[in-house]
C-alpha positions in Angstrom: 0.0 0.0 0.0 1.2 3.5 -0.7 -0.2 6.9 0.1 -0.4 9.9 -2.3 -0.1 12.4 0.5 3.5 11.3 1.3 2.7 10.0 4.8 3.8 6.5 5.7 1.3 3.8 4.8 1.1 2.7 8.4 -0.5 6.0 9.3 -3.6 5.0 7.4 -4.5 2.7 10.3 -5.2 5.8 12.4 -7.9 7.0 10.1 -11.4 6.3 11.4 -12.4 5.4 7.8 -9.6 2.8 7.2 -11.9 -0.3 7.4 -14.6 1.3 5.4 -12.1 2.4 2.8 -10.6 -1.1 2.4 -14.0 -2.7 2.4 -15.2 -0.4 -0.3 -12.2 -1.2 -2.5 -11.9 -5.0 -1.9 -15.4 -5.9 -0.6 -14.0 -7.5 2.6 -15.8 -6.9 5.8 -13.0 -8.4 7.8 -9.3 -8.6 6.9 -5.8 -8.8 8.4 -3.2 -6.1 8.3 0.5 -6.6 9.0 2.6 -3.6 10.0 6.3 -4.4 9.9 7.4 -0.8 9.8 5.7 2.5 9.1 6.6 2.2 5.4 5.1 -1.3 4.9 1.5 -2.2 5.3 0.2 -5.5 4.0 -3.5 -6.3 3.8 -5.1 -9.7 3.2 -8.6 -11.2 3.4 -9.6 -13.4 6.3 -9.1 -17.0 5.0 -6.4 -16.0 2.6 -3.4 -18.3 2.4 -1.2 -15.2 2.6 -2.2 -14.5 6.2 0.1 -17.3 7.3 3.0 -15.6 5.5 2.1 -12.3 7.2 2.1 -14.1 10.6 5.6 -15.6 9.9 7.0 -12.2 8.8 5.7 -10.5 12.0 7.5 -13.2 14.1 10.7 -13.2 12.1 11.3 -9.5 11.7 13.3 -7.7 14.4 12.2 -4.2 14.9 14.8 -1.5 15.1 12.1 1.0 16.0 11.4 0.9 19.8 8.1 2.7 19.1 6.7 0.1 16.7 6.8 -3.6 17.0 5.9 -5.8 13.9 2.2 -6.4 14.4 -0.6 -8.4 12.9 -4.1 -6.9 13.3 -7.5 -8.3 12.5 -9.8 -5.5 11.4 -13.6 -5.9 11.5 -16.7 -3.7 12.1 -15.9 -4.1 15.8 -12.5 -2.4 15.5 -8.9 -3.6 15.4 -7.6 -6.5 17.4 -3.9 -7.2 17.9 -3.4 -10.8 16.9 0.3 -11.0 17.1 3.3 -8.8 18.0 6.9 -9.5 17.0 10.0 -8.8 19.1 12.2 -5.7 19.4 15.9 -6.0 18.5 18.2 -6.1 21.5 
């Protein structure tokens, strides 16, 4: 995902319209989002085979940013749920 306004893709998660925006584009009511760093946001439908790869990437990526751990979120009409967080580099 990229943004035309020059902000990092990860900042799109802060928008109150994020779920509705993705739902209107993809038709998904629920989906997963992996945030490895502010510049990388990956989105996949619930049930997609790619979700397992997203899970693996979150676990295997060492964060060099103490303010952001690699994270896998499940997004639905109820909000965002943290499914998995990776580790920070030592």
